[in-house]
N, C-alpha and C positions, 0 to 999 in steps of 0.2 A: 260740664266745661271747667277741668282744673283753673285755677289761679296760674295766672302768669305763662301760659301755654297760647299762642295766637294761633287761632283754625288755620290759617296760609301756611304755616312756619310746618304743625305738624305733617300737612300734607305734603308738602316739600320733602319732608324728612324720610316720609315711606316710602315715597317714589323713587327714590335715589338710589338704593340698593339694588331693587328691579332690575334698573334702565340699566342700571353697569352689570348685573346677571347676565341679562340679554345680549351685552355687546359684548362681555367675555366668553358666552357661548359662540355665539359668532365669530369671534376673531380665534377660538379654538377648532372651530371648523373651518378655518379657512386655512390654517396650520397644517390642518391634517390632509385636507387636500392638496395643498400645496407638496405638503413631504412625500405624496403617493405621486404626484407627478413627475416630482423629482426622482425621485426612485427608479419608476417607470424609465422616465428620459436618458437617465443614468444605464440602467440596465440594456436598454435595445440599442442605445448610438455606442454605449462601450464595447458589447458583446459584437455589434456589426462591425464596429472599427478593429476589433481585434479579428473578424473573421476575413473582414478586407485587407488587413495587411498580412492575415498567413496566406489567401488566395494570392493574393500580388507576388507574395515571399516565392508561393507551390507553381504560380507560371512564370514566372523569373525562372526558377530553376529548370520547370520543364523547358520553357524556350530556347535556353541556353545547352539544354543535353538533350532531349528528347526529339523536338517538335522543329528541328528543324530540314530542311530539303537533303543537305549533305548527311543525314542518319539513311535517309531510304534510298540515296543512290551510290551510298558508300558500300564496295564489295568486299563480302567477308574477309577478315583479317587474317582468321584461324580456319581453314578447310575441314578438319575435325571438329564432330559435335555428336551430338549422342541421339539425334532425331532417328524413330524408323522408318522405313522407306515410305509406310501412308501419311507420317508428319512429315517429311520433305517432299513429296509430289505434291502434298495439299497447298505447302508454302510454297513452293516453284511454279504453281499454275496461277498465282496471281499474276495479273495484268492490268494497266492504266486503261480506263474506259476513254479518257482524254488521248488522241494519237498525237497531238503535237507535245512534245517534250519540253519542260517552262525552262529549261538551260542547255547552253549548248552540248548534246550528247555526242561522243566521239565511236561509233559503233564500232566494237572488238569480235574477233573469232577466236573461238574456244576450241582448242585441241586438247582433243579426249583421249588418251591412251589406255585404252585396255590392254593390259600385258600379266604375266604371271608372277613377273619379278622384276628383273634388271632389264633397264635400256641400252644394250648393247651400243649403239647407235647416235648415243646421248650427245657427243662430241660435235657427231656431223647438223643436230637441232640445234644446240647451242649455237654457231657460226651462224645459222639459219635467223634465228631469233635475235642476233645479236644489232642491237641501236633500234628496236620497233616496239620497245615497252609498253608504248602507250595504246597499241594496236593490239594485243592478244592477252589471252589468259590459258593456263594449261591445269589439267585435271588427271589423275593419273588413278587407274583403280586395278590393284594388283591382288595378289590372294594376301588375306586378312593377317598373314602370320610375317609375311614379308616386311623385311627394315630395310629401308634403302639409303643409303651412304652419298648422298652429295653432298657435295663443298654447300657452305653457306652461300658463295657468288654464284650459284649454278642457278639457272630458271628454273631446273626441278627442284629445289629446295621447297620441302614444306608444302609439295602441292598433292600428296596425296590426300585421298577423300576416303570416308567410313566405306569399306567393300566385304565384301561375302564370296563365299565361293563360289565359280562359275564354271559350267561345264559347259564346251562345245555341243553345238545342236539340241540344248535343251535351255527349259524357259529361263533358268539362272542366268546366261549370257546374256538374254533379252533385259533379265533384272538390273544385270552390271549396268548396263548401256542406259538404261533409263534411270539409274543413278546417278551416272556420270552427267546426264541431261538435269538432273533435277539439280544437281549443285552447281552448274554452272549457269542453268537460269537463274540464281540466288545474285548474280551479278547483271545489274538491270543493264548494263553497256553491252555485254556478250548478244550481239545479233545474227549469227553464223556461227554454225556447232557443225565440227568434222570430227568422224571417230577414226582414230588411228590403232596400230599395234606398234607394239616393240621392232617388227621388222619391217616398218613402214620407213619411207625416205621422201625429201621433198624433191620434185624435179625441176623447181624454178626457183628464184630468188623469193624473200618474203612480200616485196611490193608487189609482185606480179599477181602471186596467188591472192593475196588481201583484195586487190582489187576485182581481181576474176571472180572472186567469191561477195563482196558485198555489190558489185554491179549487176549482179544476176537478179534476173525476174525469177528465176526458178532455183529448185532446191532437186540437190542431185542424190536421187535413189533412183536404183533401177528397180520396176515395176512391169513384168510384163506377162503375159498369157502365155504359158508351154503348157500346150495339150497334151505331152508325153507321161511318161509315167512317175517322170521326178519334178512333174508340176500339178498338174490336175489329177493324177494317179496318188496325189499323196492328201486330194482333198476327202474330208470325211463329210457324210451327210447330216452327223450332228451340229455342224457349223452351224445349220440352221436355224433360226432365222436371220440371224445378225449378216452370215456372209454367204452368199449362192454360190454354187462352182463356178458361174460365169463371171464372178468378182473375184474369184480365187487368181493372187499373184503371187511371181518369185522375183526375188532380187538380189544383187549382192549384199552382204552383211555391213560392208565399210560404206556408210553413207556418209553425206552433208545436209543441211537441214539450216533453213531460217528458223527464228525467234517462234515465230507462229506455229509451224509445224512441230517443233521442240515441245510446246506446250501442250498440243493434243496429242503427243505421246508421253509426257510422264501423268496426265490428267485421265487416261483411258481407264474407265471401269466397264467399259461395253463387250470390246473384243478381247480384251486380256484371259478371261473366265476359260472363254469358248478354247483358244490359243494352247491356254495350259492344261486342259483336260484330253484336248482331241488332236493336236500337233505334237506327237512325240516322234522318236527314231522308228520307223525310217521316213517320218516325217519332220525336217529338220526348223526348228521355228523359227530360228534366227532369219531364214532367207524368206519365210512368207506372214511372219507377223506384221511388220510395220509397212512393208510393200503392198500388202492386202489392206490394211487399214488404211494408210494416208491414199491410195488408190479412192478408195470409198468415199472418204472424208474430205479429201482436197487435190484430189485428181491434177486439177489445172494446173496445180502450181508444180509439180513432178517436173523435170526434165528427162525421167526414165533410162537414165544413165548414170553410174558414179564414175567420179572422175580419181579414183585409185586402181589403178591399171597393177593386173596380174595375169599371168600366165598358164593357158590351161593345157596348153599345146602337149604336153609329157601325158594326159592323162591320168584317171587315178581319183580321190577323193579331195587331193589337196592341191591347190597350184605348186608351181614350182619355186625351190628355193636358190638364191645367187648367190655366189661367194666371190673373192677377190678375183679369180680367173675370168670371171665373166664380165665383169667390170671393165669398159672402154669406152672412146666416145661415139663408135659407130653403135655402142649398145644402146646409147640412151637416145641416140638419133633414130633408131628403129622404133623405140618407143611412140615416139612422136607422129612420123613416117606413115607409121601403118593407122594412122587415124583418123576418121571423121565424123562430123556429129555437129549440132546444132548449137548455137549461143545466143539466146535471147530471143530466140526465132529465126537465125541466120545462121549461114554453115559456116564451121569454122574448122580449123586446122589443128586447135589446142585442144584437145578433150583431157586430158589427165593433166592433174597437178602433182599425184602422189605416185608411189609405185611400192610392191611388196610383192613377193618376200626376200629380203634381203639378210644374210648370215652376219656375223659378228666381224668373220673373215672377211667382210666385201671392205668396211672401215677404210682399211690403207687405200683402197682405189679410188673411193669415193672422195674424191677432192673437192673441195667445198665450189674453187674457179670451173672446174668441170661442169658442175650444174649452175653457175652463173651465181653464186653467191658468195 
């Protein structure tokens, strides 16, 4: 042992650096652990805070622009679109499964005009619709190249839908009618759908016709069994198995249906192919397709009559056309006097709401006051 060094002092001097080293290692480990935890916490909560903020902003944007009830119930502002018929019918066939509407729904009547071009009786219809904007909508299917010239104040302004050529007696005419229904179904407020031509006139004021249709338990489509050559004589055995001859029906092209039946018509892919292939002139598909299909699928809803009056008394393939010299008060009274029918399963004297065919020359004689509006 060296002189001047106490044994205990030497031990303390050697033990001190070792203990400090241990403390330093522990401290460094704690720093590393703390640093890792800090980075993790910052990363986790920082990113999630960013996601939460972004998500909140996104939902806020969505809530104000897309996820509101108004967006679902608001009718299309522009009737022109680029949907194909398949796309249109798929979209139009949507229907809510909850029957009770979560808002105050005012049912509307869709007036669907199937025309070649102009509406020569438009002034009469303008008077008919005036003041009832909340209760109707209008759709026009004309030849594709026809350019209407309605004033911006007209009820017919921008009411044309995308159209295609349609030919009387062929499936293209039914395609046009389905197209009208499809576009009208896009407005969820439309409850009744009436098909009209450019030669149709209303026989009553708007309020009467609106109440007659919206209060009805039935849809107005003729669907009867005609055993003759112009009925069952047009049936093809190729319609089996979808349509048996005992189910074959005939009816007027000019119909009125409720929303449920309108959806049945546009979504049909069971009967359409058969009628397309096996009902061609001299089988006139517009007289058989809808009456037969609806008679099979929803016969109990059909009133089995039309609400559009026509005169077949002169014979021939087309009904009589009336001009200005034919129109007077007695003429209109005769339409109502000669009709009897049932309405909501009770006898009724008012059977017709519309009439055709009327030429442009009848416009002056068709005074709105004469028709009650």
